[in-house]
N, C-alpha and C positions, 0 to 999 in steps of 0.2 A: 620400526621404533619411532614414535612420534618424536619428532623434531622439536626442540622448544629454545626461544629467546635467548641472544646471550643478555639483553638488557631490555627493560619497562623503564620507560622514561613517561612520569604522569604531570602533565603541565597545570600547575594549582596556583600561579603567580597574579591571573586578573584580578581586578578591581571589583567585576560586579557591579557598577554603580546602578545597573538598572533592577537591581533588589530591592535597592532603597534601604539599606540596612549597614548598621553596625558591626554587625557580624558578616566575616568575610563570605564569599556567596559559597565557596566549596565547604563552609562547615554547616550549612544548613540542613537540617536532619529531612530524611526520607526512609521509610520503610524502617525507622526503628535505631539508625546510624547516619553522620555525616555522609553527604554527597561524596565526598572524598573517598571515604572508606570501602565505600561498595567501588569505587576505581580501584582501591589498591587490593581489594579482595579479587577483583578479575584479574590484577596482573600477576599475583601471589600464583593464582590457579597455573598460569603457563609452564612454572616450576623453573622461570629465568633465574641466572645467575646472579643477577644485580636488579633491584626495584629500587626507583629513586622518584622523589618528587621536586618540583621545582616550584620554588615561591618565592615570594616578593609582598602582595599587600598583605600585611597584619601577620607576617611573617611568624611573629613568635606564638601568636594563639593558632597557626595553621600546623606549626612544628610539633608544639605540644599536643596536636591531637593526634596526629599523624605517628609519633613515636611512642606515645600511649596507646594506640590502636597496631602497633607494628615495631615493635624495636629493633628489628633488624634492618628496618628502612631506611635509605640512603637519602640524602635531604642535597638540592642546590640552591644556591640563592642567584635569580635574575636582578640584573643591572638595571639602571634607569631606561635604558633600549629597548622599547617597546615590540612585540612580535612573536611570533610562533615560533618564528625561525631563530629568533634570538634566545628566546627561551630555552627552545633545543641546546642551541652551540653552548648556553649555560652547561645545560646539565650534562652534555655530553663531556666538557672537562672538567666534570667533577668524577666520571669514571675512569679507570685505567685506560691510561694512553695506548695501550697495546689491545684492549679489547675488541676481539674481531667477532663476526657471526653476524645474526639479525637482530636489530636494534628496534624495538616496538615504541611508538609514542599514541598516548591517550591521553585524555583528560579527565579533571578532577569533578567535572560538572556533567558526566554521561551516565548515571546512574544505572541504565538497564541494561548497559553493555557485559556481556559475560566472559568468563574466563575460554568456555567453548568458542566464543567467535574467534579470540584471540588464538586460540590456538589451530583454529581452522586458517587463519590469516597467517600464521606464521609456517604453515604447512605449503600452502599456496604457494607463498612467497619461496620457499626453500626448493618446490618443487620445479617452479618455473624459470630458477636461475636467474629472476629479474632485480637491476639496482633497486627499486622501488615497487612497493605492490601499496594500493591505497582502499582501504574501504570504500564502496560508493551505494546507494541506495536511489533507486527512479521514486520521486514523489511526485504528485498531482499539480505541488505549488511550490517549486524552489527556491519562493524568492527570500531573498537573505542568504543564501547559500552559494558556495562557490561551485561553480558549475566544472563538469570533466569534459574536454574536447578531447577527442578520439581523432586519430588520422584517419586514412582511406582503408588502411588494414583494421581499422578496429581496435589498436593500441592507443593507452594513453600519451595523448602529444604534449598537454598543458590541463593545469586547474588554473583557471580565472576566478578571481573574486566577484563580489557582485557588483561591485564600485568602479571596477576596473572592465566589467566587459561588455561588448560589442552589443547592438540590439540582435543580432543573430545569436551570441553565445547567452543571451537572457532568455531564450527558448526553449534551450537544452532544459531537460527534466532528471537527469544524472546528476550528483551533486555529490562533492565531498564532503565524508565525514569528519575531515581530517585527522582519522586514525591510520597509521601508516606501520608500514614495516620497512625499515632500511638494511641493506648492506653497508655495517660498520664503515668500512675502506670508502665507500660512496659519500655517505652523510660527513665524515670528515671533511674530505675535499671539499665537498659543494659548500658548507655551511659559511664560510671565510671569504664565500665571492656572492654571499646575498646581498641587495641594494636595497634602500631606503626609496627609489625612484619610484612611488605611486601614489595612491589617494588618500592612506592613512600612513604612510610615512613612517611604514614599519617595516621589520624583516619579517617576508612571508614564509614561513617553512613550504608552501606551495611550488614558490621558485626553485627547491632542488630537482622537483618533476621535470621542470625545462633545463635546467644544468644538466640532469642526466641523460635525457634526450639527445642533445646536443652534442655528447660526449659519445654517442652513439648505444648507449645503454637501455634494454628495454625497460617500460614501465607497465608493471601489471592492475588491474583492478579485481579486488574482491566484493564482488556486487553480492549483497544482502536484503531479503524479502523484507526482513522486519526492520523497518524505518524506527521504530521505538527504541532499538539498541544502539543509534547513534545519536539520538537528542539529546540536546543539551539546556541545561535550565540557565536562561538568564534573568527569568524576575519570577515573581511569586505568582502568576497566573501558572507557567510553566512546570512550576515545581508543584504544585496543585494538580495538574495533568499528567505528570509522568508519575507522581504518589499515589493518584487512581489507575494507573495502567498496572506500575507495579504492585498495587495491594491486588489486583483483579489477577496477576498471574500467579501471587502468591496461594490464594484462594484456591486458584483451578490445581495446584500441586497437592496441596492439601486432599482436595475433593478426590483425585485421582487416586491419592495413597489411602482411601478407606476413610475420609472423616466427611460427614455429614455438616453442609453448612446451609442453614436454610436460607438465608440470606444474602448473599454475596455483596451487596451493595451496601447494606449496612454493617458489617462484619468487616474488622481493620484488623491485619494481622503482620507482627512485622517479622524479619528476613530469619530473624535466629530461634521462632520459636517453634518448638516442636509439640506433635499433636499424636496421641496413639490412635487407633483403628478403631473404628464403630464407636468414637467421641460423636457428640452433635453440638455442633454451635449454634444457639440459636437469637434471633435478631437483635442487633443493637451492640454487639462483644466488641470489645477491643482487648485483644491479646498483643502486650508490647514488652520491650526488650528481650530477657532472657527467659521468657515463661516458656516452664514445658507442662503440656498437659497428659495425663494417663490415657489409657483405652477407657472406650466405652464410660467416659465420664460425659454429662450432661453441664454446658457453660451456656447462660443466659438465662432467659432475655437480660438485655440493659445488664452486661458485667465489665468493667474495667478491671484487667488482671495485667501487673506488672513486675518484672523479676523474680514471679513466685514461682512455685510446685505444687501443682495439683495430682491427686494421686487416681488409682483406676476408679471407676464408678463412681467418684465423686460428683457432687451435683452443688454449683454456683449459680445463684439466682439473686439478679437486681442488687450487686455488692461491687464494693470496690475493693481490692486485696493486692495490697504493694509490698513486696520482700516478705511474703510468707510462705508457711508449709502447709498443705490440708491434705489430709492423708487419706489412702484408702477408704469409700463408702463412706465419707464424709460428708455433711450439708451444712451450708453458707447460705444465711439470706431468710425472707428478702432485707435490703435497705440495710446491710450489714458493710462495717469498713475494718478492715482487718489491717491494721498497719505494722510496722517492722519488727521482724522478730516476734510473730503469733506462729504457734505451732499447733496444728489441731490435728488428735491422732485418731488412729484408724475408726471409721465410725461414729466419728464426737459429732458435734451441731453447736455451730453458732447460729441462732435463730437473728429474727427481724429487731431491729433499732438495736444493734449489738457492735460497741466499741471495743477491739482490743490492741493491743501493743505490748510487746514485749511477754507474750501469755501463754506460754508451755498447756496446753489443755488434753487431757490424756484421753486413752481411747473408751469409745463409750461416754464420754464426758460431758454434758449438755450446761449451755449458757442460752437458753433458749429465746429472751425478747429485753429488751428495755432496759442493757446496762452496760457501764462502762467496767472493761475488765483491764487493768494495765498492770504492767511488773507483777505478775502470779503464776503461782504453778496450781495447775488443778490435777486430781489423782483419776486415776481412770474410774468412769462408771459416778462420779460426783454429780451433783445436779443444783445448778445455780438458778433461784427465783428471780423475778421479774423483779425491774427496778434494783438491783444491788448494785454497790457501788463499789469499786476497788480504791480506797482512798490511798492512791499512793505517794502523792506528794506533800512534804508539809511546810513547803513554801521556800525552802533550800535545797534539799535532797528527796529525792526516790527513793522508798522503799518498798520491799517484797513482800507478796501475802503468799503463803501456801496452804493449800485446801488439801486436804487428803482423801483416798480413794474410799467410793462409796460414801462421802459424805453430803450433806444436805443443808444447802443456807435457803432459810426464807426468804418471800419477797421482799423487797424494800428494805432491807438490810442494807447496812454501811459498815465495811471491814475498814479500820484504819490502820494500816501496815503501821510498821512489819507487826505480820501476828499471824500464827498458825493454827489450823482448824484439823485435828487428826483423823486419823482412817474412820470412818464410819461414824463421826459427830454429827450432831446437829445443832443449826442456829436458827433462832427461832424467828420468825418474821418479826421485820421492824425495829430488827437490834442492829444498836451500834456497836461493834465488837474492838475494844481495844487491849482483851488479854487474850493469850493462847485458849484453848480449848484440847482435851485431852482425848484420846480415842473414847469413844462409848458414850461420852457425855453430851448434853445440850446447854446450849447457852441461850440466856434470856437475857439480853441487855435491854432494858427498856423500862420510860418510868410506869408508875402506878397510875391505872385509869382513875380519873374521881369523875362524877358526873355532879354539878352544882345545878338544883333546881332552881328556876326561875330568872334563868342569865340573860335570858333573848328579853322577855319582858321589860327587865329594868334595864337593860344596856341597848336595847335595841328598839325603844319602843315606840310604836308608832311604821314600823318596817312593815316589809310584805313577810317578811320571816315572823314577827312578832305577831299577824294578824295569825299566818298559818299554824304557829304553835296554837295559840290559844283557842283556834275551831278545834284543832286536835282532841286537844284535853279535854274539851267541854263533849266533845263525840265518846272519848275512854269514859268520861264521866257519866253520861246518858248512858254508854251502855252499860256500867258498873253498875249504877242505879237498878238498871233494867233488868239485870243479871240477879241481883239484891231480891226483889220485888219476885221474881220467879220462884227463886228457892223459898220464899215465906209463904207461898200458897198451900 
């Protein structure tokens, strides 16, 4: 049976000054959620009885996100005494005093750490019977990291921070990730013994290793080859680097599940996105938030889709889709904008340079081009001509337009809501519609055409238009005279 930790403590109290941001470091987004959101997910994957986040800097904002992300999450406050040791001490004090078993400690800024790694850490810690097990990695450049010092038997003897390391210790390439498994009783006994006698004047959690060894307890290391899982974010450059690594892994996962991604380097996919088998993602595509893409769809090129559902075999190209639903076999684009509340029915079409908002477009209905369609219901099989405007706003309130099934709206029409066009009805091109149209009727709502002779010659005398008109009229007169002469012969 897989062992599980009694608790996971996530440290998220730091200021993150190197981010140079008004936003707390752990709230910066990566892969569609905040850094600390990834940490919470990894912790939850262990099946721990207790998952807790320790906060201090911008505590209210961090707590608001964390509790919205995971309502069952526990929260502990760190006081003004700095250091990872003090953070864990505050976190442990907020957990049940009789808690026993394994306690994991991780961080709110290590977004690539997986639940699988935390489970493996717990299993190794339990199997070895160690007081402490630390996740370590061997890297080429260990600058800035705490070094793992081993004894003659290869056991972990101590962890030394960069600023406190000797020249020999600085040459060690095995680094401390800061991620630990502790025996609860050992941690509870060691934390009050931590000192601030160090370069940073902080309580180091690493000193628990030294204390455990001093009491004759074993300290183990869980070495992992994937250094990115333990890489933290300290500034925006690191945020971008880890964002690229995370995105590469997301793309790889989808491709191995049967999705074609033509150019992973220009494709960005958030962690919660789902994509069906045999779908093709073309270059320049962003799939964000809780987006779901069906099977055998074609998405891209140059598409951004956020929090939307795209059906099987749908084709979306050069478009932005935000909080919308595109049903199976529908097509969208190019250069379309589907705003919140848009629902495109099965086999329907939203064409080039079309904007929709809160619009329900029925199966096989078409809004092909150059149209604003807001607050509308369009029935199955209806066709909306080019340049149509759904005039939904009267300056105070929004109103709805209803277009019936199999109806036809001619090009360059304005539908002034609220108005209803019945099933099978027609609206003549160029109409400005203000009244309902019953099923089977044709509505013609435009002024009568009137042509005024000689207007350009009088009102625009001396212009290029007047000269062109005069020449054309002279040519017509010559042609007419020639035709008359020919007829009289």
